[in-house]
C-alpha positions in Angstrom: 43.6 -7.3 0.0 39.8 -7.6 -0.2 38.0 -9.7 -2.8 37.3 -6.6 -4.8 41.0 -5.8 -5.0 41.9 -9.0 -6.8 38.8 -10.3 -8.6 37.6 -9.6 -12.1 35.2 -6.7 -11.5 31.7 -5.9 -12.7 29.0 -3.6 -11.5 25.5 -2.3 -12.1 25.3 1.5 -12.4 22.4 3.8 -12.0 20.5 6.2 -9.8 18.8 5.1 -7.6 20.5 1.7 -7.5 20.1 0.4 -3.9 17.1 -1.7 -4.9 18.8 -3.5 -7.8 18.7 -7.2 -7.8 21.4 -7.5 -10.4 24.2 -8.5 -7.9 22.1 -11.4 -6.7 21.5 -12.6 -10.2 25.0 -12.3 -11.5 26.7 -13.7 -8.5 24.4 -16.7 -8.6 25.4 -17.3 -12.2 29.1 -16.9 -11.7 29.0 -19.4 -8.8 27.5 -22.0 -11.1 30.0 -21.2 -13.8 32.9 -21.4 -11.3 34.0 -17.8 -11.9 35.2 -16.0 -8.8 34.1 -12.6 -10.0 32.9 -9.6 -8.0 29.8 -7.7 -8.9 28.6 -4.6 -7.0 26.1 -1.7 -7.1 27.4 1.8 -7.8 25.3 4.9 -7.5 26.1 7.0 -10.7 24.2 9.8 -12.4 24.6 11.2 -15.9 27.3 13.7 -14.8 29.4 11.1 -13.0 29.2 8.5 -15.8 32.1 9.6 -18.1 34.7 10.0 -15.3 33.7 6.6 -13.9 34.0 4.9 -17.3 37.4 6.6 -18.1 38.9 5.6 -14.7 38.3 1.8 -15.0 41.4 -0.4 -15.1 42.1 -3.8 -16.6 40.5 -5.6 -13.6 37.1 -4.5 -15.0 35.3 -6.8 -17.4 32.0 -4.9 -17.8 29.0 -3.0 -16.6 25.2 -3.3 -16.4 23.4 0.0 -16.8 20.0 1.1 -15.5 18.2 4.4 -15.6 19.2 7.2 -16.2 22.3 6.0 -18.0 21.0 3.8 -20.9 20.8 6.6 -23.4 23.8 8.7 -22.2 26.4 5.9 -22.4 26.7 5.6 -26.2 29.2 8.5 -26.8 31.6 6.8 -24.4 31.6 3.5 -26.4 33.6 2.3 -29.4 30.9 0.0 -30.7 27.2 -0.6 -30.2 25.2 -3.6 -31.2 22.3 -3.5 -33.7 19.5 -3.4 -31.0 21.4 -0.7 -29.0 21.8 1.4 -32.1 18.1 0.9 -33.1 16.6 1.7 -29.7 19.2 4.3 -28.6 19.4 2.4 -25.3 22.4 0.4 -24.1 22.2 -1.6 -20.8 25.5 -3.6 -21.1 29.1 -2.6 -21.6 31.9 -5.0 -22.2 35.5 -4.0 -21.6 38.1 -5.8 -23.8 41.7 -5.0 -22.8 44.9 -5.0 -24.8 47.6 -3.8 -22.6 46.6 -0.4 -21.3 44.1 0.1 -24.2 40.5 -0.8 -23.9 37.7 -1.4 -26.4 34.3 -0.7 -25.0 31.3 -2.4 -26.7 27.7 -1.7 -25.8 24.7 -4.0 -26.0 21.0 -3.9 -25.4 19.8 -7.1 -23.7 16.5 -5.6 -22.6 14.8 -6.5 -26.0 15.7 -10.2 -26.0 15.1 -10.2 -22.2 11.5 -9.1 -22.7 11.0 -11.7 -25.5 12.4 -14.5 -23.5 10.5 -13.6 -20.3 7.2 -13.6 -22.3 8.1 -16.8 -24.0 8.5 -18.4 -20.6 4.8 -17.8 -19.8 3.6 -19.0 -23.2 3.5 -15.7 -25.1 5.1 -16.6 -28.4 3.3 -14.1 -30.8 1.2 -11.0 -30.4 -0.6 -8.7 -32.8 -1.5 -5.5 -30.9 0.7 -4.2 -28.0 0.0 -1.3 -25.7 3.0 0.2 -24.0 2.8 2.6 -21.0 5.6 5.1 -20.8 7.9 6.7 -23.4 11.5 6.2 -22.2 14.4 3.9 -23.0 12.6 0.7 -21.8 9.6 1.7 -23.9 11.8 1.8 -26.9 13.0 -1.8 -26.1 9.4 -2.9 -25.6 8.5 -1.6 -29.1 11.4 -3.5 -30.7 10.4 -6.6 -28.6 6.9 -6.3 -29.9 8.2 -6.4 -33.5 10.2 -9.5 -32.7 7.1 -11.2 -31.3 5.4 -10.5 -34.7 3.2 -7.6 -33.7 1.4 -5.5 -36.3 0.7 -2.4 -34.2 1.9 -0.7 -31.0 0.0 1.9 -29.0 1.9 4.1 -26.6 0.4 6.0 -23.7 2.3 8.8 -22.0 1.7 11.9 -20.0 2.9 14.2 -22.7 2.6 12.7 -26.2 4.9 15.2 -27.9 7.9 14.0 -25.8 7.5 10.4 -27.1 7.3 11.2 -30.8 10.8 10.0 -31.2 9.4 6.5 -30.8 7.4 6.8 -34.0 10.3 6.2 -36.5 11.5 3.3 -34.2 8.1 1.6 -34.6 8.3 2.2 -38.4 11.8 0.7 -38.5 10.5 -2.6 -37.0 7.4 -2.7 -39.2 4.8 -1.6 -36.7 1.9 0.8 -37.2 2.1 3.3 -34.3 -0.3 5.4 -32.3 0.4 7.7 -29.4 -1.9 9.3 -26.8 -2.1 10.8 -23.4 -3.0 8.6 -20.4 -6.4 10.3 -20.0 -7.5 9.7 -23.6 -10.0 6.9 -24.2 -8.6 3.6 -25.3 -11.6 1.3 -25.2 -11.7 0.8 -29.0 -8.1 -0.1 -29.4 -7.4 -3.9 -29.9 -4.8 -5.1 -27.3 -3.4 -8.6 -26.7 -0.4 -7.5 -24.6 0.2 -4.6 -22.2 3.8 -3.6 -21.3 4.2 -1.0 -18.5 7.5 0.7 -18.3 6.3 3.1 -15.5 8.5 3.4 -12.4 7.8 1.1 -9.4 5.4 2.7 -7.0 4.1 5.2 -9.6 0.4 6.0 -9.6 -1.1 4.5 -12.8 -3.0 7.2 -14.6 -5.0 4.8 -16.9 -7.7 2.2 -16.3 -8.1 -1.0 -18.1 -11.4 -2.9 -18.0 -11.7 -6.3 -16.4 -12.3 -8.1 -19.7 -9.0 -6.8 -21.2 -7.1 -7.6 -18.0 -8.4 -11.1 -18.1 -7.5 -11.5 -21.7 -4.3 -9.7 -22.4 -1.1 -10.6 -20.5 0.7 -7.8 -18.6 4.4 -7.4 -18.4 5.2 -4.7 -15.8 8.9 -4.0 -15.9 8.8 -2.6 -12.3 9.6 -5.0 -9.5 10.1 -2.9 -6.4 7.7 -2.6 -4.7 5.7 -5.6 -5.9 2.9 -6.1 -6.7 2.5 -2.8 -8.5 -0.9 -1.1 -8.6 -1.2 -2.4 -12.2 0.0 -5.9 -11.4 -2.5 -6.2 -8.5 -5.4 -5.0 -10.8 -4.4 -7.7 -13.4 -4.3 -10.4 -10.8 -7.7 -9.4 -9.4 -9.1 -9.9 -12.9 -7.5 -13.4 -13.2 -5.1 -12.2 -15.9 -1.6 -13.3 -16.7 0.9 -11.0 -14.8 4.6 -11.0 -15.3 6.8 -8.7 -13.2 10.0 -7.0 -14.0 12.1 -9.5 -12.2 11.4 -12.0 -14.9 12.7 -9.6 -17.6 15.6 -8.7 -15.3 16.6 -12.4 -15.0 16.5 -13.1 -18.8 18.3 -9.9 -19.8 20.9 -10.6 -17.1 21.5 -14.1 -18.5 22.4 -12.6 -21.8 24.7 -10.1 -20.0 26.4 -13.1 -18.4 26.9 -14.6 -21.9 28.6 -11.3 -22.9 30.8 -11.0 -19.8 31.8 -14.7 -19.8 32.1 -15.3 -23.5 31.9 -12.0 -25.3 28.8 -13.0 -27.3 25.1 -12.6 -26.4 24.1 -15.3 -28.9 26.4 -18.1 -27.6 24.8 -20.2 -24.9 26.7 -20.8 -21.7 28.0 -24.2 -20.6 25.1 -25.8 -18.7 23.0 -22.7 -19.3 19.8 -24.4 -17.9 21.5 -24.7 -14.5 22.7 -21.1 -14.6 19.2 -19.8 -15.4 17.7 -21.9 -12.7 20.1 -20.5 -10.1 19.4 -17.0 -11.2 15.6 -17.5 -11.0 16.0 -19.1 -7.6 18.1 -16.2 -6.4 15.1 -13.8 -6.7 12.4 -16.3 -5.8 11.0 -17.0 -9.2 9.9 -20.3 -10.8 10.8 -21.5 -14.3 8.0 -19.4 -15.8 9.4 -16.2 -14.2 6.5 -15.9 -11.7 7.0 -15.9 -8.0 7.2 -19.3 -6.3 4.9 -20.0 -3.4 6.0 -18.1 -0.3 7.5 -15.2 -2.3 
């Protein structure tokens, strides 16, 4: 038998998925924890999701989800945590087995992952946040802005009408909300944090002046390829740049808490060592930024 035939099994699902660094992160964590678990990548689209979920057996402990599955998984779950329900986005599924029956719980670890990644570079509070993009990760960025104490969030998208669903979400977390197209002027909008949820390699249809780039930190959730066009522009202005790998590490740490202990709020045994191993697995330092040579 292969290792995958006998081990507790986990996987990250999405399409495309070959670029995902989740296996490196999770396997580094389970090595520190002494858990001989298997974690793989599986290419799955919306149409294939339900058959895949329904066909899992008791060897499966859980799943990580990336696009385009974060918003389509919920009807297949028995329970969803508060942040998942609020954002409409679930990136983690826990299987709890009782004989042949299974209870499937969904979680959103993207929101605390964003908060923890920003905390690691010294961003503890913000007032005005500018989010690029209007999908599931943008929803998580809005909730994260609320948790960082923000007062307002501005969203830029190609087609503003398609992102109007984010307006009640912003209201639910106490934020004033504005939305506009990428080509609309933004010079008069106060900003002290920019979060880009645009796909890696995408052309950035908006320009930020050098003074803003030097002042306001950037979290660009993309990490392949890196640096992104936006990340390079921020670095050129001497600004604080945080890539998507940092968010990925911190949200994955919370996934490990869920898979190992069933609770995203319960720290792992020797969690500092687990986090250090996960950061090292993708070439990041303690602050979530690339180490020399990476």
